[in-house]
N, C-alpha and C positions, 0 to 999 in steps of 0.2 A: 937608546935602549940601555947602553952600558951605564950611563949616568943615572938612569932610573933605578937600575939594579943596585948600583953603588949606594945611592941615597937610601934605598930600602934596607940594604945591609947595615948601613950606619945607624939607621933608626932602630933596627932590631937590637944592635949593640947597646945603644943608649937606653932603650926600654929595659933590656936585661940588667944593665948596671943599676938602673933606678930601682928595679924590683929587688935586686940583691941587697941594695942599701936599705930599702924599706924592710926587708925580711931579716935584717941582722938583729939578733937578740941583744937587748941592752944588758950590760953587766951591772947588776944591782945587788948590793950587800946590805944586810940589815943594819940600820943605824948610820949608814953613810949618806948623810943629808948635807947639802950645801946651801948657802944663802941664795944662790941663783935659782934654786928650786922654788923660791917664794915670789919670784919676780912677776910671772904671768898673772894678770888680774882676771883673765878669762882664757879659754882654750878654743881654738878655731873649730874643733870638732863639734862644739856646742857652746856658743857664747852665753847662753842663758842657764847653763847647768849649775845646779846647787852644789855639786861635788863631782870630782873626776877621779877615776881609778888610774893612778900613774903606773902602777905595776900590779898585775894580777896573775900569779903563776902558781901552778900546782904540779905535783909529781907523785906517781904511785909505783912502788916496787914491791917485790916479794922477798921474804927472807925466812930461813928456817927458824923454828921455835922449840920450846921444851915440851911441847905436847905431841911430838912425833910427826908434825906436819908443818904448815907454812903460816906466816902472818902477812897481812896486807899492810904496808907502811905508806901512809898518805901524808904528804907534806904540803903546806900552804904558806905563801908569802904574799901579803897584801900591803900596798902603800896607796893612800888615798888623800887627795887634797880637798879640804872642806872650804868651799867658797862662800857659802851662805849658811847662816845659823839654822835655817830650816832643815838642813841635813843632819843636824846634831842628834835629834831624837832617833833617826833611822840608823845612822852609822856610828854614833858615839858609844853605843853599847853593843858588845859582841856576845852571842850565846852559842855555845858548842854543845851538841847533844852526843852523849856516849852511851852505847847500848850495853846494858849490864844485866845479865841473867845467867844463873848457873855458873858453868865454867867458861862461858863466852863473855868476856869482858874487854871492852875497848879501853885502851890506855892513852891518856893525853900526855905528851912529852914536849920538852923544849919550848914551852910557851914563853914568848917575849912580846911586849907591847909598849908603845911609847907615843907621846904627843910631841911634835916639834913646832916651834913658832919663833918669830923674830920679835925681839924686845930691845928698844934703844939701839938698834943696829947690830945686835948680837943674837946668835942662834941659841935658843934655850931648849933643853930636852927635859921632858917630864915623863919618867918611866912609870908604868903601871906596877905598883907594889904588890908583892905576893899576898899580902894581908888583905888586899882589896879584890881578890879573886874569890868569888863565892860559888858554892856547889849546892844544887837543889836536886831533889828526887822527883821525877815525873814518870810514874808508871815503871816501865822497864828501862828508863833512861836516866842517866845522871846529867844534869845540865850545868855546865861550867859557864859562869857569867862574869864579865868585868866591864868597867866603864873607863874611858880615856879621861885623864885629868886635864884641866886647864884648856878646855876647848875654846878656840877663838876662830873668827872668820879668817880664812887664809891659811890656817894651820894645816899641818900634815900629820896624819895618824898612820901608824905602821904596826903590823903584828905578824908573827910567824908561829906556827905550831906543827906538831906531828901527832897523828893518831895511828896507833898500832892496833890492828884487829886480827886476833887469831881466828882461823877458819877451819872447818872440817871438810873432809873429802866430799866433793860434789857441791859445796857451798862457796867455792872461791868466787871472788867478785873484784870488780874495779869500780871505785867511786865515780859517779858521773861528774861532768864539769860544765858549768855555764860560762860561755865566753861573752854573753850579752845579758844585761840586767837593767836595773832602773836608772843607772848612771853611765855615761860614756866611759870607755876604757881605752887608754892610749896603747896599752900592750896587755894582751891576755894570752897565756900559753899553758899547755898541758902536756906532760910527758909521762908515758907508761913504759915500764920494762917488766916483761912477764916471762917466766920460764917456758921453754919451748913445748912442754907437755901440757900446758893449759891453752886452750883455744877459746877466743871470745869473738862474738859478733859485734861489730861497731855500728851503732845507730846514730846517724848524723842528722841533726835538725838545723834549719836555718838556710839562709840564702847567701851568706858572705863567702868570699874567696880567701882562704888562708894565705899568709905570706910565707909560712913554713908548713910543710907537710912531708915529713921525711920518716922513713922506716929503715932500720938496718939491724943486722944480726950481731950480737955481742956475746959475752960469756960472763958468768959470775960463779962464785963459790957459795955453796949452801951447807949449813951445819944444822942437823936435826938431832934432837935428843928424844928418844922414845922411852917414856916412863915404864911401859909394859904392865903397869898395875901390880907388880910384885915387889916393888921397892928397889929393884935393881934396874937402873936405866941403861939404855944402850945408845951410843952416839953414832951418827952417820955423817960423813963429809964427802961431798962430791962436787964436781964442776959440771955446769950445764950451760948449753946455749940459751940465750934469751933474745927476745924480739923487743927492740926499743923503738918507740914511735913518738914523734913530737908534732903537735899542731900549734900554730900561733897565728893570732890575728892582730892587726895594728889598726888604731883609730876606729874602734868599734862603736857605732852610734847606738842611741837608745831606740828600741823598737816601741813606738807609742801605740797605745790602745786605740782601737777604732770600732765603729759600729759592727755588730754581728760577729765579733770575735769573742768566743766563750772562754777560752783559756790561752792567754798570750804566750805561755811557756811552750806551747806546741809549735811556735814560729820563731822563738828566739834561738840564736846560734848556741848549740850545746852538743855534747857528746854523752851517749849512754852506752853501756856495755852489758852483754849477756853471755854467760858461760855456755859454750856450745859443745865442747868435747874435752875428754882426757885422752892423751896419746902418750902412754909410757912405753919405754923400750921393752921389747919382748912380751908385750901384752896387747890384747885386742882393744881397739879404741872404744871408749864409752861415751855415748852421745847424750846430751841433755836438751837439745832442741829437737823438735819433731816436725813432721809434715802436717799439712792441714788435716789430713785424714786421721792421723794419730792424735792430733789435738782434739778433734771432734769426739773421738772415741774416749779420750780421757775426760772430757767435759761431761759426756753422757753417763760416765760411771762415777762422777763426783757426787758425793752426798749433798754438796752445797748447790748443785745445779741439776744435772740430768737425771740423777738417781730417783728423785721424787717424781719425775715425769713418767717413769716406768712402773711406779708403784700402783697398787690397786686403789682406785678412788672410791673408797667404801661408802661415803656419805651420798654419792651421786650415782652409784652403780645401778641400783634398782630403778631409778628414774630413767636413766639412759636405756636400760634394757626394755622398759615398758614403751619408751618412745620409738625405739628402732624396730620393735616387734620381730626380732629374729633376722632382720636384714643383714646381709654380709657385704654387699657392695658399699664402698666407702662414700661415694657421692650420694647414693640413695639414703644411707644412714644420716648424712649431714642434712639432707632435705627434710627428713622426718624429724630430726632434732630441732632444726631451726624453723620448721613450718613448711607449708606447701608452696609458698612463693619465695623465690630467691632472685633478686634483681641485682645485676652488676652495674657499676658506673662505667660508662663508655664515653670517651671524649673524642670529638672530631677535631683533630689538630689543625685542620685547614680553616675551620671556622671558630675554633677555640670555644666551642659550646658543648656543654654536657648534655648528652642525648637521653639519659635516664637517671633516675634518682635512687638513693638507697631506700630499700623497703624495710621497714621495721615490722617484724612478724611476731605475733604472740602465739606461743604454743601452749595450749591448756595443760598438756601432759607435764611440762616443766614448770608451769606456773611462773613464768618470767618472760623477759623479752630478749631478743637477739637481733642484731643488725648485721647484714652482709653487704 
């Protein structure tokens, strides 16, 4: 018995050490590419993969802005190995959409991108030139597009960028993050750090188990400038607690499409966030998520949904009145509208046979057909 317990104890230690080693975040710096990074001809996670994400990391933080409120700062770092030229069309060009309307304008900052490959035993770096970064307009969006130069099979492409999004009260958000996609990922991680007075509901999709899932309380300084609309701005500086949460997945496989799956994104590992409340000091909390009863009430009052259901149906009103002949009982009104015969479908689950069929009734008052 003693040796059994000792063996179990040792196994637990070994498993814990292995899990800790697997969950250790790799230290990756933009541009820090070594010749050894090109040695693998394929990766064990998927030997037939046309490309593999070596490093797929994002982070979202909040900071004060000059509009008297906060901005969402979203940073992304991608490093991808292109193993087959078939992946060039899909991954060789990057498009970033920035929302631009009125005073709400997303800003793209710190964009860097490069292609790395081996030539005559030497590492070659081909950077994306600023003159080859194009901007197009697409409705309310500005699309920033660039293509990696000198693409070759076995090359590594890498890019980083920051998107700064000013937000208004009640419209605070956290960008979603996909850990799983069309190509396997050796490491995918996402970190958010949010001031304590913003609360979000986390929606977790997928079946994978994270190697890192940690949350802790931290603190940060925030500087806000309120323009006041009078030409004389006022500055505010304060320190607030923040909640920092990190999720990471290692060796993320591709989730392949199968029969009867309408939308693969419903099953891929990802995180989405929904603003649930404001909780400011010395103030009553303000809630943005609702109960099912509140949601139904909102939908029924919406002009795009339930409001029309409660409006007078003028074009059919006289016909319905003539058909019901003053009847007030709901079931009897339905019978008069749809006809004298209403037959329901009843299934005997023991014999798996349908006992009755749908009756198609024609009501001369409505000059049409209805089936129940």
